matplotlib code that plots the C-alpha trace (Angstrom):
import matplotlib.pyplot as plt

x = [23.4, 21.3, 20.5, 24.1, 25.0, 22.2, 23.6, 27.2, 26.0, 24.1, 27.2, 29.4, 27.0, 27.0, 30.8, 31.0, 28.3, 30.1, 31.4, 28.1, 26.4, 28.9, 28.3, 24.5, 24.7, 26.6, 24.0, 21.2, 22.9, 23.3, 19.6, 18.6, 20.7, 19.1, 15.6, 16.4, 17.8, 14.7, 12.5, 14.0, 12.5, 8.7, 6.6, 4.1, 1.3, 2.9, 3.4, -0.3, -1.5, 0.6, -0.8, -4.4, -3.9, -2.5, -5.3, -7.9, -6.3, -6.3, -9.9, -10.9, -8.9, -10.7, -14.0, -12.8, -13.1, -16.4, -15.8, -13.6, -12.2, -12.6, -10.3, -10.5, -10.0, -12.3, -10.5, -7.8, -6.9, -9.0, -9.2, -12.2, -12.8, -16.0, -16.3, -12.7, -11.6, -8.2, -7.8, -4.4, -3.6, -0.4, 0.4, 3.4, 4.3, 7.3, 8.2, 10.5, 11.0, 12.9, 13.3, 14.9, 15.7, 15.7, 18.4, 21.5, 22.5, 19.4, 20.3, 21.6, 25.4, 27.1, 24.0, 22.6, 19.3, 17.7, 16.3, 16.0, 13.9, 12.4, 9.7, 8.4, 5.7, 5.7, 2.8, 1.5, -1.8, -3.7, -7.3, -10.4, -12.9, -12.7, -15.4, -18.1, -18.0, -14.3, -12.3, -8.5, -6.0, -2.2, -0.2, 3.5, 5.7, 8.8, 9.2, 12.3, 10.8, 13.8, 14.0, 15.1, 16.3, 18.8, 20.4, 23.6, 22.1, 23.6, 20.4, 20.8, 22.7, 20.2, 17.2, 19.0, 19.5, 15.8, 14.8, 16.7, 15.4, 11.7, 11.4, 13.4, 16.0, 13.5, 14.4, 15.5, 13.4, 10.6, 12.1, 14.6, 14.0, 10.4, 11.5, 12.8, 9.4, 8.0, 4.7, 2.5, -0.9, -2.2, -5.5, -8.3, -11.9, -15.2, -18.4, -21.2, -23.3, -22.6, -22.9, -20.6, -17.3, -14.3, -10.8, -7.5, -3.9, -1.8, -4.4, -4.9, -5.9, -8.4, -7.1, -8.0, -9.8, -6.8, -4.8, -7.7, -7.5, -5.4, -2.4, -3.9, -6.9, -5.0, -5.8, -2.2, 0.9, 0.9, -0.6, -0.3, 2.4, -0.3, -1.4, 2.3, 3.0, -0.1, 0.7, 4.2, 2.7, 1.0, 2.4, 3.0, 3.6, 4.9, 2.7, -0.4, -0.9, -0.6, -0.5, -1.1, -4.4, -8.1, -10.9, -14.6, -16.2, -19.4, -22.1, -25.4, -28.7, -31.0, -28.7, -25.4, -25.0, -23.3, -20.0, -17.8, -14.6, -13.0, -9.5, -7.5, -3.8, -0.3, 0.6, 4.1, 3.6, 4.7, 7.7, 7.4, 6.4, 5.9, 6.5, 10.1, 10.8, 11.8, 11.5, 7.8, 5.1, 2.3, -0.1, -2.7, -3.7, -7.4, -8.9, -12.3, -13.8, -17.4, -18.4, -21.7, -22.5, -25.2, -25.5, -24.7, -21.8, -18.4, -16.2, -12.6, -11.7, -10.5, -11.5, -14.7, -14.4, -17.3, -19.6, -22.2, -23.1, -25.8, -25.6, -24.4, -22.3, -21.2, -19.7, -18.5, -16.2, -14.7, -12.0, -9.8, -6.7, -5.4, -2.2, -0.8, 2.8, 5.0, 8.7, 9.3, 7.5, 10.3, 10.2, 6.9, 7.4, 5.0, 6.4, 3.3, -0.5, -0.8, -4.2, -4.9, -8.3, -9.9, -12.9, -13.1, -15.6, -15.8, -18.1, -18.7, -20.9, -20.3, -16.7, -16.1, -14.6, -13.5, -11.8, -11.3, -9.9, -8.8, -6.8, -5.3, -2.3, -1.7, 1.2, 1.1, 4.4, 4.4, 7.4, 5.8, 5.4, 3.4, 3.4, 0.3, -0.1, -2.8, -3.1, -5.5, -6.2, -8.4, -8.2, -10.2, -10.4, -12.2, -12.6, -13.3, -16.5, -16.1, -12.3, -9.6, -8.1, -8.4, -6.8, -6.4, -5.1, -4.6, -3.6, -2.5, 0.0, 0.7, 1.4, 2.9, 4.4, 6.0, 7.7, 10.7, 9.8, 7.2, 7.3, 5.2, 5.2, 2.7, 2.1, 0.5, 0.2, -1.2, -1.6, -2.8, -4.0, -4.5, -6.6, -5.7, -7.9, -9.1, -6.9, -5.8, -3.6, -2.9, -0.2, 0.1, 2.3, 2.2, 4.2, 4.3, 5.6, 6.6, 7.3, 8.8, 8.7, 11.9, 13.1, 10.6, 11.1, 8.7, 8.9, 7.2, 9.3, 6.8, 5.6, 9.2, 8.9, 12.4, 13.9, 13.8, 14.5, 13.2, 14.0, 11.3, 11.3, 9.7, 8.9, 8.0, 6.8, 5.9, 4.4, 3.0, 0.8, -0.4, -2.8, -4.0]
y = [-93.8, -93.0, -89.5, -88.6, -89.7, -87.4, -84.3, -85.2, -85.5, -82.2, -80.4, -81.8, -80.7, -77.2, -77.0, -78.2, -75.7, -72.7, -71.2, -71.7, -69.7, -66.9, -66.7, -66.6, -63.7, -61.5, -62.4, -61.4, -58.0, -57.4, -58.2, -55.8, -53.0, -53.6, -53.4, -50.1, -48.6, -49.7, -47.9, -44.5, -44.5, -44.8, -46.5, -44.6, -46.0, -44.7, -41.2, -41.1, -42.1, -39.3, -36.7, -37.8, -37.6, -34.0, -32.8, -34.3, -32.4, -29.1, -29.4, -30.0, -26.9, -24.7, -25.5, -23.9, -20.4, -20.9, -23.1, -22.9, -19.4, -17.2, -14.7, -12.1, -8.4, -5.5, -2.2, -4.4, -8.0, -9.8, -13.1, -14.1, -17.1, -17.1, -13.7, -12.8, -10.6, -9.4, -6.8, -5.9, -2.6, -1.3, 2.2, 3.1, 6.6, 7.0, 10.7, 13.1, 16.6, 19.7, 22.7, 25.9, 29.2, 32.6, 33.8, 31.6, 32.5, 30.7, 27.5, 24.6, 24.3, 22.4, 20.9, 23.9, 23.5, 20.2, 17.6, 13.8, 10.7, 9.1, 6.7, 8.8, 6.3, 2.6, 1.9, -1.4, -1.5, -4.3, -3.9, -6.0, -7.3, -9.7, -11.1, -9.1, -5.9, -5.4, -3.8, -3.2, -1.2, -1.2, 0.9, 0.6, 3.0, 1.8, 4.9, 7.1, 10.5, 11.3, 14.4, 18.0, 17.9, 15.1, 15.4, 17.1, 20.4, 22.5, 23.0, 20.3, 22.5, 25.3, 23.1, 21.6, 25.2, 26.0, 22.7, 23.7, 27.3, 26.6, 23.4, 24.4, 21.8, 18.9, 15.6, 16.4, 13.4, 16.0, 16.6, 13.8, 10.2, 10.3, 9.0, 5.8, 5.1, 2.3, 2.0, 5.0, 4.0, 1.0, 0.7, -1.6, -0.4, -1.6, -0.5, -0.5, 1.4, 3.5, 6.6, 5.2, 3.6, 3.4, 3.2, 2.9, 2.8, 5.0, 7.2, 10.3, 13.4, 16.0, 18.6, 20.4, 18.6, 18.3, 16.5, 14.3, 13.2, 10.1, 10.6, 8.4, 10.7, 14.0, 16.2, 17.4, 15.4, 16.2, 18.6, 22.3, 24.5, 25.8, 22.4, 21.3, 24.2, 23.6, 20.0, 20.8, 22.9, 19.9, 16.7, 13.6, 15.2, 13.0, 13.5, 13.5, 14.0, 10.9, 10.3, 7.5, 7.5, 6.8, 8.1, 8.2, 8.7, 7.9, 9.2, 10.8, 11.6, 9.4, 9.5, 9.8, 13.4, 14.4, 12.8, 13.5, 12.4, 13.2, 12.1, 12.0, 11.4, 11.6, 14.8, 13.6, 12.3, 9.2, 7.1, 7.6, 5.0, 7.2, 4.8, 4.2, 7.7, 10.1, 13.1, 12.8, 14.8, 13.5, 16.0, 14.9, 16.4, 16.8, 17.2, 17.1, 17.5, 17.8, 17.4, 18.0, 16.6, 19.1, 17.8, 14.3, 12.4, 13.8, 12.0, 13.3, 12.5, 15.5, 16.0, 15.1, 11.4, 10.6, 13.3, 13.2, 15.7, 18.1, 17.1, 19.2, 18.0, 20.0, 19.6, 21.8, 21.0, 22.5, 21.2, 22.1, 20.7, 21.7, 20.6, 22.0, 21.3, 20.8, 21.4, 19.2, 17.7, 17.3, 20.2, 21.2, 23.8, 24.4, 25.2, 26.6, 26.3, 25.2, 25.8, 25.0, 25.3, 25.8, 25.6, 24.1, 23.8, 21.5, 21.8, 19.9, 20.1, 17.7, 18.0, 21.0, 20.7, 23.2, 23.0, 26.0, 26.2, 28.7, 27.8, 29.5, 28.5, 30.1, 29.2, 31.0, 30.5, 30.1, 32.4, 35.2, 35.9, 34.1, 32.9, 33.2, 32.1, 31.6, 29.5, 29.7, 27.5, 27.8, 24.8, 24.4, 21.5, 20.5, 17.0, 17.1, 15.2, 11.8, 11.9, 10.9, 14.4, 16.8, 20.2, 22.0, 25.2, 26.4, 29.5, 29.1, 30.3, 31.0, 34.1, 34.2, 36.5, 36.4, 38.8, 38.9, 38.7, 38.0, 35.0, 33.8, 32.1, 31.9, 29.4, 29.5, 26.0, 24.3, 20.6, 18.0, 14.5, 11.6, 8.9, 5.6, 3.8, 6.5, 7.1, 3.5, 4.2, 7.8, 10.1, 13.6, 16.6, 20.0, 23.2, 25.5, 29.0, 29.9, 33.4, 33.7, 36.7, 36.7, 33.3, 30.4, 26.8, 23.8, 20.4, 18.3, 15.9, 14.4, 17.4, 18.5, 22.2, 23.1, 26.1, 29.1, 32.1, 35.2, 33.9, 33.0, 29.3, 26.9, 23.3, 20.9, 17.4, 14.4, 11.3, 8.0, 6.4, 2.8, 2.1, -1.5]
z = [19.6, 16.5, 17.8, 18.4, 14.9, 13.5, 15.3, 14.2, 10.6, 10.7, 12.1, 9.4, 6.7, 8.2, 8.2, 4.6, 3.5, 5.1, 1.8, 0.2, 3.1, 2.6, -1.1, -0.7, 1.8, -0.7, -3.3, -0.9, -0.2, -3.9, -4.5, -1.7, -3.3, -6.7, -5.1, -3.4, -6.6, -8.6, -6.0, -6.7, -10.2, -9.7, -12.2, -14.4, -12.4, -9.2, -10.8, -11.9, -8.5, -6.9, -9.3, -8.7, -5.0, -5.3, -7.5, -5.2, -2.3, -4.2, -5.2, -1.6, -0.4, -3.0, -1.4, 1.8, 0.3, -1.4, -4.4, -7.5, -8.2, -11.2, -13.0, -15.7, -16.6, -16.0, -15.5, -13.9, -13.6, -11.0, -9.1, -7.2, -4.8, -2.8, -1.0, -1.6, -4.5, -5.5, -8.2, -9.6, -11.5, -13.0, -14.1, -16.3, -17.3, -19.7, -19.9, -21.6, -20.0, -20.9, -18.5, -19.7, -17.8, -19.5, -17.1, -17.3, -13.8, -12.5, -14.2, -12.0, -11.9, -13.4, -15.2, -17.0, -18.8, -17.7, -20.0, -20.2, -20.2, -17.1, -15.8, -12.9, -12.1, -12.2, -9.8, -8.7, -6.9, -5.1, -4.0, -3.3, -0.9, 2.0, 4.3, 6.1, 3.9, 4.4, 1.6, 1.2, -0.9, -1.2, -3.7, -4.3, -6.3, -8.2, -10.4, -10.6, -9.7, -7.6, -5.5, -6.0, -2.4, -2.9, -6.3, -7.7, -8.9, -6.0, -4.0, -1.4, 1.0, 0.6, 1.4, 4.4, 5.7, 5.1, 6.8, 9.9, 9.8, 9.2, 11.2, 14.3, 13.9, 13.6, 11.9, 8.3, 7.1, 6.7, 3.3, 2.6, 1.7, 0.4, -3.0, -1.2, 0.4, -1.8, 0.0, -1.0, 0.3, 2.3, 4.2, 5.4, 5.6, 6.9, 5.1, 7.6, 5.1, 2.0, 4.3, 7.0, 5.9, 8.3, 6.9, 8.7, 7.6, 5.3, 3.8, 1.7, 3.6, 2.5, 0.0, -3.2, -6.1, -8.4, -5.7, -5.0, -8.6, -9.3, -11.6, -14.2, -14.7, -15.0, -18.0, -18.3, -18.0, -14.3, -11.7, -11.9, -10.3, -7.8, -6.7, -6.4, -4.1, -2.0, -1.5, -0.2, 2.6, 4.2, 5.9, 3.8, 0.5, -2.3, -5.3, -3.2, 0.5, 2.6, 6.4, 8.9, 10.6, 10.1, 7.8, 8.0, 4.6, 2.6, 0.3, 1.3, -0.5, -2.5, -5.5, -3.7, -4.7, -1.5, -0.3, 2.7, 4.3, 7.7, 8.8, 12.0, 11.3, 12.9, 11.1, 10.5, 7.0, 5.3, 6.3, 10.1, 12.7, 15.7, 18.5, 17.3, 16.0, 18.7, 16.4, 15.7, 17.4, 19.6, 18.2, 15.7, 12.4, 11.3, 7.8, 6.2, 2.8, 1.5, -2.1, -4.0, -7.4, -8.2, -11.8, -12.8, -11.3, -12.2, -9.7, -9.6, -13.2, -15.2, -18.8, -20.7, -21.4, -19.1, -20.4, -23.2, -25.8, -24.7, -21.0, -18.1, -15.2, -12.2, -8.7, -6.0, -3.0, 0.1, 2.4, 5.4, 7.1, 10.5, 12.4, 15.6, 14.7, 17.8, 17.6, 20.7, 23.6, 26.1, 26.8, 25.0, 22.3, 19.5, 16.1, 14.4, 13.9, 10.3, 8.7, 5.0, 3.3, -0.1, -2.4, -5.9, -8.8, -11.8, -14.8, -18.0, -21.1, -23.9, -24.9, -22.7, -19.2, -16.5, -13.1, -10.8, -7.3, -4.7, -1.6, 1.4, 3.6, 7.0, 9.5, 12.8, 14.6, 18.4, 18.8, 16.7, 13.0, 10.4, 6.8, 4.5, 1.0, -1.6, -4.7, -7.7, -10.7, -13.8, -16.2, -19.4, -21.9, -25.1, -26.4, -30.2, -30.8, -32.5, -32.1, -29.6, -29.4, -26.5, -26.0, -22.6, -21.1, -17.6, -15.7, -12.1, -9.5, -5.9, -3.9, -0.4, 2.2, 5.6, 8.0, 5.7, 2.0, -0.6, -3.0, -5.8, -9.2, -12.1, -14.8, -18.2, -19.7, -22.8, -23.5, -26.0, -25.3, -27.7, -26.2, -27.8, -25.2, -22.8, -19.8, -20.0, -23.0, -23.9, -25.2, -23.7, -24.4, -22.6, -22.4, -19.3, -19.1, -15.5, -14.1, -10.6, -8.3, -6.2, -4.8, -5.1, -4.5, -4.8, -3.2, -5.8, -7.7, -10.1, -12.1, -12.6, -11.5, -10.3, -8.7, -11.0, -8.7, -10.3, -13.8, -16.3, -17.3, -19.7, -19.0, -21.9, -21.2, -23.4, -21.8, -22.8, -20.1, -19.9, -17.0, -16.8]

ax = plt.figure().add_subplot(projection="3d")
ax.plot(x, y, z, "-o")
ax.set_aspect("equal")
plt.show()
């Protein structure tokens, strides 16, 4: 009896407490919501703990590449971590150009005499070292050089006709679209020894000394008319000769006086991936260059900034490039055997400098006929002792003939450099007088030599260069 009364009393208490239980449940839910809201705003102690944990993880990751990294500037901004090195360089060339024809009939229509401002080069370069004697290089061009083959001066239809005639109907990308190719050069190399370095990727092929010289180290605002014409006769021409393939290069001799390079490339030039481009040729192109510093070490830099008063420097080089250019492979039809070669000489004494070159171009067509051409260059400079001023002059040109006609053009040019900080920061101005024999056309967009027919022309250029 007592037990039953205990259960009845407990049940009555529960029924009476029903509203109280309901109210406490709402309170509990409210308290839980407040707790969740408070957790979205971490305390200062929680924030500091998270930061310490993140920094500890970062320090541990850095040890995986050989310890804490370093950074600085030495001819370019660099970052090093262990055996890895990344170097970043930037070139900016702000330019004003004026091109004038003596014969008004030779002027572009409707443009007339050409002049204006541009930034032909805004070049970003990445280079450095990886593990196991591996090096790399990548160059990207964002400048506005443009193209004389794809503008509004009235020559586009003419060059398209020449493209079909001289290339047997091949893909017109031989001429068009190079100025849209942002990647200029990109390769990986393995240095087994200073005398044996293997490089593979988008590389420069062997050519004349002035085209082996980087744009930053030019004595004039840009390359000569002769070098411009020569480059346009070989695959991959932009402002230097580029092609996809591999290179073997190195230095020889106890003092590294001899250097060499040999390349095997596609022969189709930049902008072609052969396995997805049905217009490309299966034939390969071959080039080689040998170089002898018989006095001092000149490198490929123009001018006299690296020379000293009373000291001689001298170098001589020779090169060759060959390509059996096929018009098609199904069925097989060869377009022409294209052989280009040359010799060059560079001398320096104190503030004096000289570059000279002679080159030959020979195209033997499979269906008969041939084209031959030659180029020459003599360039002199003088850097006034104890000053930042340099004057330069050059005489150059090209002559060619085929079964139909003879062409040629000649240049007399004069230039002045003011070196604010060597080639890294300099102002250059030059004037070139050009004489053309019959029709002549040049494929280079950077120097600014344009079509002049048989009219004399004058090209004036002012450039401010910053190379970090």
